[in-house]
C-alpha positions as CSV (number, residue, x, y, z in Angstrom):
1,M,23.1,-30.0,20.4
2,P,22.8,-32.2,23.5
3,D,25.3,-35.1,23.7
4,S,23.9,-36.8,26.8
5,V,20.4,-37.5,28.2
6,F,21.6,-35.9,31.5
7,G,23.2,-32.7,29.9
8,S,22.2,-29.2,30.7
9,E,20.3,-28.7,27.4
10,V,18.2,-31.8,28.1
11,E,17.6,-30.7,31.7
12,N,16.5,-27.3,30.5
13,A,14.0,-28.8,28.1
14,F,12.5,-30.9,31.0
15,A,12.4,-27.9,33.2
16,N,10.6,-25.8,30.6
17,A,8.0,-28.5,30.0
18,R,7.2,-28.6,33.6
19,T,6.3,-24.9,33.6
20,P,3.1,-24.2,31.8
21,A,3.3,-21.3,29.3
22,R,1.5,-19.7,26.3
23,R,2.9,-19.2,22.8
24,T,1.5,-17.1,20.0
25,V,1.5,-18.6,16.6
26,Q,0.7,-16.9,13.3
27,V,-1.9,-18.8,11.3
28,D,-3.2,-17.5,8.0
29,G,-2.4,-13.9,9.1
30,Q,-4.1,-14.3,12.5
31,A,-2.4,-14.6,16.0
32,I,-3.4,-17.8,17.7
33,E,-2.3,-18.4,21.4
34,I,-1.8,-22.0,22.4
35,A,-0.9,-23.7,25.6
36,C,2.5,-25.2,26.1
37,P,2.7,-28.2,26.7
38,F,-0.2,-28.6,24.5
39,P,-3.1,-30.7,26.1
40,S,-4.0,-34.1,24.7
41,P,-7.3,-34.7,23.0
42,Q,-10.0,-36.1,25.3
43,D,-10.3,-39.2,23.2
44,W,-8.2,-40.3,20.2
45,R,-11.2,-42.0,18.6
46,D,-12.4,-38.5,17.8
47,R,-9.3,-38.0,15.6
48,W,-8.3,-39.7,12.4
49,I,-4.5,-39.8,11.4
50,Y,-2.8,-38.7,8.2
51,F,0.6,-40.5,7.8
52,L,3.2,-38.9,5.7
53,L,6.9,-39.5,4.8
54,V,8.6,-36.2,5.4
55,D,11.1,-36.7,2.5
56,R,8.3,-37.4,0.1
57,F,5.6,-34.9,1.0
58,N,6.5,-31.4,0.1
59,N,9.4,-29.1,-0.6
60,P,8.1,-25.6,-1.6
61,D,11.7,-24.5,-2.7
62,R,12.6,-27.0,-5.3
63,P,11.6,-30.1,-7.3
64,P,12.5,-33.6,-6.0
65,N,15.9,-35.1,-7.0
66,A,14.4,-37.8,-9.2
67,P,11.1,-38.4,-11.1
68,W,8.5,-37.9,-8.5
69,N,6.5,-41.2,-9.2
70,L,9.2,-43.6,-10.0
71,P,10.9,-45.9,-7.5
72,F,13.9,-44.1,-5.9
73,G,16.0,-45.0,-2.9
74,G,17.5,-41.7,-2.0
75,F,16.5,-38.4,-0.6
76,Q,14.0,-36.6,-2.7
77,G,14.2,-33.4,-0.6
78,G,10.9,-33.1,1.4
79,T,11.2,-30.9,4.4
80,L,9.4,-30.1,7.7
81,E,8.8,-26.7,6.4
82,G,7.2,-28.1,3.4
83,V,4.8,-30.0,5.8
84,R,4.1,-26.8,7.7
85,Q,3.1,-24.9,4.6
86,R,0.5,-27.5,3.8
87,L,-1.1,-27.7,7.2
88,G,-4.1,-25.6,5.9
89,Y,-4.6,-28.2,3.2
90,L,-4.6,-31.0,5.9
91,Q,-6.8,-29.0,8.3
92,R,-9.4,-28.5,5.5
93,L,-9.3,-32.2,4.7
94,G,-10.5,-32.8,8.3
95,T,-7.2,-34.3,9.6
96,G,-7.1,-34.9,13.3
97,A,-3.4,-35.8,13.7
98,I,-0.4,-35.9,11.5
99,W,1.9,-38.9,11.9
100,L,5.4,-37.8,10.8
101,S,7.9,-40.5,9.6
102,P,11.0,-40.4,11.9
103,V,12.8,-37.0,11.9
104,L,15.7,-37.7,14.2
105,Q,19.2,-37.5,12.8
106,N,20.3,-40.4,10.7
107,C,23.8,-41.2,9.4
108,Q,24.7,-38.0,7.6
109,A,26.9,-39.5,4.9
110,Q,24.3,-42.2,3.9
111,D,21.6,-41.4,1.3
112,G,19.5,-44.5,1.7
113,T,17.7,-43.7,5.0
114,Y,15.6,-40.9,3.6
115,H,12.8,-42.7,5.5
116,G,14.3,-41.9,8.8
117,Y,14.4,-45.3,10.5
118,G,18.2,-45.4,10.8
119,I,18.7,-43.0,13.6
120,Q,22.3,-42.1,14.6
121,H,21.6,-39.2,16.9
122,F,18.5,-39.7,19.2
123,L,18.5,-36.1,20.5
124,T,18.3,-33.9,17.4
125,V,16.5,-33.4,14.1
126,D,18.1,-34.5,10.8
127,P,19.1,-31.3,9.0
128,R,18.3,-33.0,5.7
129,F,14.6,-32.7,6.7
130,A,15.0,-28.9,7.3
131,S,14.8,-26.0,5.0
132,D,16.8,-24.0,7.6
133,K,19.8,-26.2,8.1
134,S,21.1,-24.0,10.9
135,D,17.9,-24.7,13.0
136,P,16.3,-28.2,12.2
137,D,15.1,-28.5,15.8
138,G,13.4,-25.1,15.6
139,E,11.8,-26.1,12.3
140,L,10.2,-29.1,13.9
141,R,8.9,-27.0,16.8
142,R,7.4,-24.4,14.5
143,L,5.6,-27.2,12.6
144,V,4.3,-28.7,15.8
145,D,3.1,-25.3,17.2
146,E,1.3,-24.4,14.1
147,T,-0.3,-27.8,13.9
148,H,-1.6,-27.3,17.4
149,A,-2.8,-23.7,16.6
150,R,-4.9,-25.3,13.8
151,G,-6.5,-27.8,16.2
152,M,-4.5,-30.9,15.0
153,Y,-2.0,-33.0,16.8
154,V,1.5,-34.5,16.0
155,I,2.5,-38.1,16.2
156,M,6.3,-38.8,16.1
157,D,7.5,-42.1,14.6
158,I,10.2,-43.5,16.8
159,V,12.4,-46.5,16.9
160,L,13.4,-48.7,20.0
161,H,14.6,-51.8,18.3
162,H,17.7,-50.5,16.4
163,A,20.0,-47.6,15.5
164,G,21.2,-46.8,12.0
165,D,24.2,-48.1,10.3
166,V,26.6,-46.8,13.0
167,F,29.2,-49.5,12.8
168,A,30.6,-52.0,10.2
169,Y,31.1,-55.7,10.6
170,V,34.6,-57.3,10.3
171,L,34.3,-60.4,8.3
172,G,36.5,-63.4,8.4
173,S,38.5,-62.2,5.4
174,G,39.3,-58.9,7.2
175,S,37.0,-57.0,4.9
176,V,34.2,-54.8,6.4
177,A,30.5,-54.8,5.5
178,S,27.4,-52.9,6.5
179,S,25.4,-56.1,7.0
180,A,26.2,-59.7,7.7
181,P,24.3,-63.0,8.1
182,W,23.4,-64.1,11.6
183,R,26.2,-65.5,13.7
184,D,25.6,-66.7,17.3
185,G,29.1,-65.8,18.2
186,G,28.9,-62.3,17.0
187,Y,31.3,-60.2,15.0
188,P,34.1,-57.8,15.6
189,I,33.0,-54.4,14.6
190,R,34.3,-50.9,13.6
191,W,32.4,-47.8,14.5
192,R,31.9,-45.4,11.8
193,G,33.2,-41.8,11.6
194,A,31.3,-38.8,10.4
195,D,32.3,-39.7,6.9
196,N,30.5,-43.1,7.2
197,L,33.9,-44.9,6.9
198,P,34.7,-47.5,9.6
199,V,37.6,-46.3,11.8
200,A,40.4,-48.8,12.2
201,D,40.9,-48.2,15.9
202,W,37.3,-47.9,16.9
203,S,36.7,-51.6,17.6
204,Q,35.3,-50.3,20.9
205,A,32.9,-47.4,21.0
206,P,34.7,-44.0,20.9
207,Q,34.6,-42.0,24.1
208,S,34.2,-38.4,24.8
209,G,37.5,-36.4,24.2
210,D,38.3,-38.2,20.9
211,P,38.5,-35.2,18.4
212,R,37.1,-37.5,15.7
213,L,33.9,-38.1,17.7
214,T,31.6,-35.4,16.2
215,P,27.8,-35.4,16.4
216,A,27.7,-37.2,13.0
217,A,29.9,-40.1,14.1
218,A,29.2,-43.3,15.9
219,V,25.9,-43.0,17.9
220,W,24.5,-40.5,20.3
221,P,23.6,-39.8,23.1
222,S,26.8,-41.0,24.9
223,E,24.7,-43.3,27.2
224,I,24.0,-45.7,24.3
225,R,27.4,-45.5,22.7
226,S,28.8,-48.9,24.0
227,N,29.4,-52.2,22.3
228,V,27.4,-54.0,25.0
229,D,24.3,-52.0,23.9
230,F,24.3,-53.7,20.5
231,L,23.8,-57.4,19.7
232,C,26.5,-57.3,16.9
233,K,25.4,-60.7,15.5
234,G,24.2,-59.6,12.1
235,M,20.7,-59.9,10.6
236,G,18.1,-61.7,12.8
237,G,14.3,-62.1,13.4
238,E,12.2,-62.1,16.4
239,A,15.0,-63.3,18.6
240,G,16.9,-60.1,17.8
241,G,19.4,-58.8,15.4
242,D,19.7,-56.3,12.6
243,F,17.3,-55.2,10.0
244,D,19.7,-55.4,7.0
245,S,22.3,-52.7,7.9
246,L,20.2,-51.1,10.7
247,K,22.0,-52.3,13.9
248,G,19.9,-54.0,16.4
249,F,20.1,-53.1,20.1
250,A,21.1,-55.9,22.6
251,R,18.3,-58.2,23.6
252,P,17.3,-58.3,26.3
253,A,18.2,-54.5,26.4
254,P,20.5,-53.7,29.3
255,P,18.9,-51.5,32.0
256,D,21.1,-48.5,31.1
257,L,20.2,-48.7,27.4
258,R,16.5,-48.8,28.3
259,S,16.8,-45.9,30.6
260,A,18.6,-43.9,27.8
261,L,16.1,-44.6,25.2
262,I,13.3,-43.8,27.6
263,R,14.8,-40.5,28.6
264,S,15.7,-39.6,24.9
265,Y,12.0,-39.9,23.9
266,Q,10.8,-38.1,27.0
267,Y,13.1,-35.4,25.9
268,A,11.4,-35.4,22.5
269,I,8.1,-34.7,24.2
270,A,9.6,-31.9,26.3
271,K,11.5,-30.2,23.6
272,W,9.1,-30.4,20.6
273,D,5.7,-30.9,22.4
274,V,4.6,-33.8,20.3
275,D,1.3,-35.6,21.2
276,G,2.0,-39.2,20.5
277,F,4.5,-42.0,19.4
278,R,4.1,-44.6,16.7
279,I,6.6,-47.2,17.7
280,D,8.4,-48.9,14.7
281,T,9.0,-52.6,14.8
282,L,7.4,-53.0,18.3
283,K,7.0,-56.7,17.5
284,Y,10.8,-57.3,17.8
285,I,11.1,-55.6,21.2
286,E,10.9,-57.9,24.3
287,P,7.3,-57.3,25.6
288,D,8.5,-56.4,29.1
289,F,10.5,-53.5,27.6
290,A,7.4,-52.4,25.6
291,L,5.5,-52.4,29.0
292,V,8.1,-50.3,30.7
293,F,8.4,-47.9,27.9
294,G,4.6,-47.5,27.5
295,N,4.2,-46.8,31.1
296,A,7.2,-44.5,31.5
297,T,6.0,-42.4,28.5
298,R,2.5,-42.3,29.9
299,E,3.6,-41.2,33.3
300,Y,6.0,-38.5,32.0
301,A,3.3,-37.0,29.7
302,L,0.8,-37.0,32.6
303,E,3.4,-35.1,34.7
304,I,3.5,-32.2,32.3
305,G,-0.2,-32.1,31.5
306,K,-0.6,-34.2,28.5
307,E,-3.1,-36.5,30.0
308,N,-3.8,-38.7,27.0
309,F,-0.5,-39.1,25.2
310,F,-1.1,-41.6,22.6
311,T,1.4,-44.6,21.9
312,F,0.7,-47.2,19.2
313,G,3.1,-49.8,17.8
314,E,3.8,-51.7,14.7
315,V,3.2,-55.5,15.4
316,Y,3.2,-56.9,11.9
317,D,1.5,-60.1,12.9
318,D,-1.8,-61.7,14.0
319,E,-4.2,-60.9,16.8
320,N,-2.6,-63.1,19.5
321,K,0.8,-61.6,18.9
322,I,-0.6,-58.0,19.1
323,A,-2.2,-58.9,22.4
324,Q,1.2,-59.3,23.9
325,F,2.0,-55.7,23.6
326,I,-1.0,-53.3,23.8
327,G,-2.9,-51.8,26.7
328,R,-5.7,-54.3,26.7
329,R,-3.6,-56.9,28.4
330,A,-4.3,-55.3,31.7
331,S,-5.0,-58.7,33.2
332,S,-1.4,-59.9,32.7
333,D,0.9,-60.0,35.8
334,G,2.2,-56.7,36.9
335,D,0.8,-53.2,37.2
336,M,1.9,-51.7,33.9
337,I,-0.4,-51.9,30.8
338,G,1.9,-51.3,27.9
339,V,1.4,-49.2,24.8
340,D,-2.1,-47.9,24.1
341,A,-2.7,-49.4,20.7
342,A,-1.4,-51.2,17.7
343,L,-1.5,-50.8,13.9
344,D,-4.4,-53.1,12.9
345,F,-2.6,-55.6,10.7
346,P,-5.3,-58.3,11.1
347,L,-7.9,-56.0,9.5
348,F,-5.3,-54.8,6.9
349,Y,-4.9,-58.4,5.8
350,H,-8.6,-58.6,4.7
351,L,-10.4,-55.3,4.3
352,P,-8.6,-54.2,1.1
353,W,-9.4,-57.5,-0.6
354,V,-13.0,-57.4,0.6
355,A,-13.5,-53.9,-0.6
356,K,-12.1,-54.8,-4.0
357,G,-14.5,-57.8,-4.3
358,L,-11.7,-60.3,-4.1
359,A,-12.6,-61.9,-0.8
360,P,-15.9,-62.6,1.0
361,P,-17.2,-60.0,3.4
362,T,-17.3,-62.7,6.2
363,D,-13.4,-62.4,6.2
364,V,-13.8,-58.9,7.9
365,A,-16.4,-60.1,10.2
366,A,-14.1,-63.1,11.3
367,V,-11.4,-60.5,12.3
368,Y,-13.6,-59.0,14.8
369,A,-15.0,-62.3,16.1
370,L,-11.5,-63.5,17.0
371,R,-10.7,-60.1,18.5
372,K,-13.7,-60.4,20.8
373,I,-12.4,-63.8,22.0
374,V,-8.8,-62.6,22.5
375,G,-10.1,-59.5,24.5
376,E,-12.6,-61.5,26.6
377,G,-12.4,-60.6,30.2
378,V,-10.3,-57.5,29.5
379,I,-12.4,-55.1,27.5
380,S,-15.0,-53.4,29.7
381,S,-17.6,-52.8,26.8
382,H,-18.1,-53.9,23.3
383,G,-17.3,-50.4,22.0
384,E,-14.1,-50.0,23.9
385,A,-12.1,-52.1,21.4
386,S,-12.2,-48.9,19.1
387,G,-9.4,-47.3,21.0
388,F,-6.9,-50.1,20.8
389,F,-6.3,-50.3,17.0
390,V,-5.2,-47.9,14.4
391,T,-6.7,-49.0,11.2
392,F,-5.4,-48.6,7.6
393,L,-5.7,-49.7,4.0
394,D,-2.0,-49.2,2.8
395,N,1.3,-47.7,4.0
396,H,5.0,-47.1,3.2
397,D,5.9,-50.8,3.8
398,Q,3.8,-52.1,1.0
399,Q,4.4,-52.3,-2.7
400,N,0.9,-51.3,-3.9
401,R,-1.5,-48.5,-2.8
402,I,-5.1,-49.1,-2.3
403,R,-6.0,-47.5,-5.6
404,F,-5.6,-49.6,-8.7
405,V,-5.4,-48.0,-12.2
406,D,-6.2,-50.0,-15.2
407,P,-4.2,-48.3,-18.2
408,A,-7.1,-49.2,-20.5
409,N,-9.8,-47.7,-18.2
410,P,-8.1,-45.4,-15.6
411,G,-11.1,-44.7,-13.5
412,R,-12.8,-48.1,-13.6
413,Y,-11.7,-49.1,-10.0
414,D,-11.9,-45.7,-8.3
415,G,-15.1,-46.6,-6.6
416,Q,-13.2,-49.2,-4.7
417,V,-11.2,-46.5,-2.9
418,A,-14.4,-44.6,-1.8
419,A,-16.0,-47.9,-0.7
420,A,-12.8,-48.9,1.2
421,L,-12.4,-45.6,3.0
422,A,-16.1,-45.5,4.0
423,C,-15.7,-48.8,5.6
424,L,-12.3,-47.9,7.2
425,F,-13.9,-44.8,8.7
426,S,-16.9,-46.7,9.9
427,L,-15.3,-49.8,11.4
428,Q,-14.0,-49.8,15.0
429,G,-10.7,-48.3,15.4
430,I,-8.8,-45.0,14.7
431,P,-8.5,-44.6,11.0
432,C,-5.2,-43.8,9.4
433,V,-4.8,-42.7,5.8
434,Y,-1.5,-42.8,3.9
435,Y,-0.5,-39.5,2.3
436,G,-1.4,-39.1,-1.3
437,T,-4.6,-41.2,-1.0
438,E,-6.5,-37.9,-1.1
439,Q,-4.7,-37.1,-4.5
440,G,-5.5,-40.5,-6.1
441,L,-1.9,-41.8,-6.1
442,S,-1.7,-45.3,-7.4
443,G,1.9,-46.4,-6.9
444,S,2.5,-50.1,-7.6
445,G,5.6,-52.1,-8.2
446,S,8.1,-54.7,-6.9
447,A,9.5,-52.6,-4.0
448,N,8.1,-50.3,-1.3
449,E,9.6,-47.3,-3.1
450,A,6.8,-47.7,-5.6
451,V,4.5,-46.2,-3.0
452,R,6.7,-43.4,-1.7
453,E,6.1,-40.8,-4.3
454,A,7.3,-37.2,-4.1
455,L,3.8,-35.8,-3.8
456,W,4.7,-32.2,-4.3
457,A,5.8,-32.8,-7.9
458,R,2.6,-34.4,-8.9
459,P,0.8,-32.3,-11.6
460,N,-1.7,-30.1,-9.7
461,A,-0.5,-31.4,-6.4
462,F,-2.5,-30.6,-3.2
463,D,-5.6,-30.0,-5.4
464,E,-8.5,-29.5,-2.9
465,T,-11.0,-30.1,-5.7
466,D,-9.7,-33.5,-6.5
467,T,-12.2,-36.3,-6.5
468,F,-10.3,-38.2,-3.9
469,Y,-9.8,-35.2,-1.7
470,V,-13.4,-34.4,-1.7
471,L,-14.6,-38.0,-1.0
472,L,-12.1,-38.3,1.9
473,R,-13.1,-34.9,3.3
474,D,-16.7,-36.0,3.1
475,I,-16.2,-39.3,4.7
476,A,-14.2,-37.8,7.6
477,K,-17.0,-35.2,8.1
478,A,-19.6,-38.0,8.3
479,R,-17.5,-39.7,11.0
480,S,-16.9,-36.5,13.0
481,Q,-20.7,-35.9,13.1
482,N,-21.5,-39.4,14.2
483,L,-20.8,-40.5,17.7
484,A,-21.7,-44.1,16.9
485,L,-19.0,-44.4,14.2
486,R,-16.4,-43.5,16.8
487,Y,-17.6,-45.1,20.0
488,G,-20.3,-47.6,19.1
489,R,-20.7,-51.3,19.5
490,Q,-20.3,-53.2,16.2
491,Y,-22.5,-55.9,14.7
492,F,-22.2,-57.6,11.3
493,R,-25.6,-57.7,9.8
494,P,-27.3,-60.5,7.8
495,V,-28.7,-59.4,4.5
496,S,-31.4,-60.7,2.1
497,G,-32.3,-60.3,-1.5
498,D,-35.8,-61.7,-1.2
499,G,-36.7,-60.0,2.1
500,K,-37.3,-63.4,3.7
501,T,-34.1,-65.4,3.9
502,F,-31.2,-63.5,5.7
503,G,-27.6,-64.5,6.1
504,P,-24.0,-63.3,5.9
505,S,-22.4,-62.5,2.5
506,Q,-20.1,-65.4,2.1
507,F,-19.0,-65.0,-1.5
508,A,-16.8,-62.5,-3.4
509,P,-17.8,-60.0,-4.6
510,G,-20.4,-59.5,-1.9
511,V,-22.0,-57.2,0.5
512,L,-20.3,-55.9,3.7
513,A,-23.1,-54.8,6.0
514,F,-22.6,-53.8,9.7
515,S,-24.1,-51.6,12.4
516,R,-22.6,-49.3,14.9
517,I,-24.8,-48.7,18.0
518,L,-24.3,-46.2,20.7
519,N,-27.0,-46.1,23.4
520,E,-30.2,-45.7,21.4
521,S,-28.7,-44.6,18.1
522,E,-27.9,-47.2,15.2
523,T,-25.9,-46.4,12.1
524,V,-25.8,-48.8,9.2
525,I,-23.0,-49.3,6.8
526,V,-23.6,-51.2,3.6
527,A,-21.0,-51.6,0.8
528,N,-21.6,-53.4,-2.5
529,T,-18.3,-54.7,-3.6
530,N,-19.6,-55.8,-7.1
531,L,-18.5,-53.3,-9.7
532,N,-20.6,-54.9,-12.5
533,S,-24.1,-54.8,-11.0
534,G,-26.3,-52.9,-8.5
535,L,-28.5,-54.6,-6.0
536,D,-31.6,-54.2,-4.0
537,L,-31.4,-55.9,-0.6
538,S,-32.8,-55.9,3.0
539,V,-30.5,-55.3,5.9
540,L,-31.4,-56.3,9.5
541,V,-31.6,-53.5,12.1
542,D,-32.2,-53.6,15.8
543,A,-35.9,-54.2,16.4
544,V,-35.9,-52.6,19.9
545,L,-34.2,-49.5,18.8
546,N,-35.9,-49.1,15.5
547,P,-39.6,-49.5,15.4
548,R,-41.5,-50.1,12.2
549,G,-41.9,-46.9,10.2
550,A,-38.7,-45.3,11.7
551,S,-36.5,-43.8,8.9
552,F,-32.7,-44.1,8.1
553,V,-31.2,-41.2,6.1
554,T,-28.0,-41.3,4.0
555,V,-25.2,-39.4,5.6
556,Y,-22.7,-40.6,3.0
557,S,-22.8,-42.3,-0.3
558,S,-19.8,-43.0,-2.4
559,T,-21.9,-42.4,-5.5
560,G,-23.8,-39.4,-4.2
561,T,-27.1,-41.2,-3.8
562,D,-29.5,-39.7,-1.3
563,Q,-31.9,-42.4,-0.2
564,T,-34.1,-42.6,2.9
565,C,-34.9,-46.1,4.0
566,T,-37.9,-47.0,6.2
567,V,-37.9,-49.8,8.7
568,E,-40.1,-52.6,7.8
569,E,-41.5,-55.4,10.0
570,I,-41.1,-58.7,8.3
571,A,-42.8,-61.9,9.4
572,D,-41.9,-65.6,8.6
573,T,-38.2,-64.9,8.0
574,A,-35.3,-67.3,8.3
575,V,-32.1,-65.7,9.7
576,N,-28.8,-67.6,9.6
577,N,-26.2,-65.7,11.7
578,G,-24.3,-68.6,13.2
579,G,-27.5,-70.6,13.5
580,T,-30.8,-70.5,11.8
581,S,-33.9,-68.9,13.5
582,H,-37.3,-68.1,12.3
583,G,-39.7,-65.2,13.1
584,T,-40.3,-61.5,12.7
585,V,-37.5,-59.1,12.1
586,H,-37.0,-55.4,11.4
587,A,-35.1,-54.3,8.3
588,I,-34.4,-51.6,5.9
589,R,-34.4,-52.0,2.1
590,V,-31.4,-50.5,0.5
591,S,-30.7,-49.9,-3.2
592,L,-27.0,-49.7,-4.1
593,A,-25.2,-49.0,-7.4
594,P,-22.4,-51.1,-8.5
595,G,-19.4,-50.5,-6.1
596,E,-21.4,-48.2,-3.9
597,A,-20.8,-47.8,-0.1
598,R,-23.5,-46.0,2.0
599,I,-23.6,-44.9,5.6
600,L,-27.2,-44.5,6.9
601,A,-28.1,-43.1,10.3
602,R,-31.5,-43.2,12.0
603,R,-33.4,-40.0,11.8
604,R,-34.3,-38.5,15.1
């Protein structure tokens, strides 16, 4: 196990990554040869992402430690080998990339960091995520290699803002505590030993040669084991500080700390051949460090042949805050362009509510209207925005999944999931689906553990005939076969009930209607968010691209409807789309069942 970012084991990993090689991987009884390092996808918009918590996904050897679908704050026992054994299931679902929750070693004597975000050793895999405790690093590499052999990619969740609970605070009374309120003057600290107890004479970081400094004690690598690398001021917000007991790095981060973190994660690329990073809590890192990290990661990956290594960050905020971090800020001073993309929280704030009929469809249109303003002068084409955002409906940090189950009528709201996914996979962005969505998980509660179920213990877990598995597979297939849904420009379409007066759907529940256009191809997406009544309406289409009499065919319907719509030329209309105009339009007439979402593509 390496103890330094400049040790021989690290250097060997870098040397091996610079030497192209081939590996043979057994997949379903067949020998598949892959390149190492594995080349990047040409465009990440061709992929959709499946996000899973390693501890909560699968363990083929034993059941979870607590009831699978009740909130639980400890390790349930999911393993990397458990993920590997379900790669065929994910491949058949159509998954393009697997986002793994953090797998680097957390404090070994603590049970509460099953999520992986409290890293104690940045150069090795946590053995609690391994079936083979003697070789956790090798277990991760086997998972990555087989994922590649199946034509998918691996995104590693990483942390730049903080380490785990690697020291305790000494309070005024002389007692010690894992967390403390913010204090400008800072606190004395005691670094923790391998048993998680603070060591009385470790007020300064222990140094090499101390026999108590095992790989499970204090923090590793040695280059970040220093008091000056941590803020030591207790819990804070955007200005810096801890997340509860997770100890925040110094801000601004000292140059040596930055270099050590960058090299640690470059080592992760070299050793495990991962294809991308999701960066936790990016919002709380100073933007210039995000720029340096993004650029250093990009250049290292390019050097070893990963020409499109993907980095995206968690900026849990609005459009303008996100713009401080991601690549589209190319017009800012300097020559580095930051991380590639961000999780699309602005869309997340609205799309689930619109899909459930609780907010007007104009709320979604407003997200993209603001995005166009913020990106003005930077984005080279209307369709380019798709690559800068990873879109989602729910995740591990929420208290409710997208699916809602009414105990009195369990399936009543299931159509909302289908409609929401159809919109997610059709709107601009790289879609990300939270694990268990494809099995109809519906966790809900007062803490985020409510949505962190141990999937493998669900009755009939990993059922490939489950309604939700089939609908997600079919939606993903429709997207994979339609270039406009991945690359196209995006326009929100006015609709009309009477075929004469068109306008945006401004009330809830309503109709979310938009087009994706690529060159001469238009695809129309229409979602009826009203579960109580169907509707028959006209939707505007581009009159230049779609002459009268042209046909749009159904490529996906959440209710299985197969309708072909003919383009009509309608005279004497009134269209309100930010201003009322009168004249002749081209439109298609669409009939939708209650709660139905439909994707229609122009027949060629």
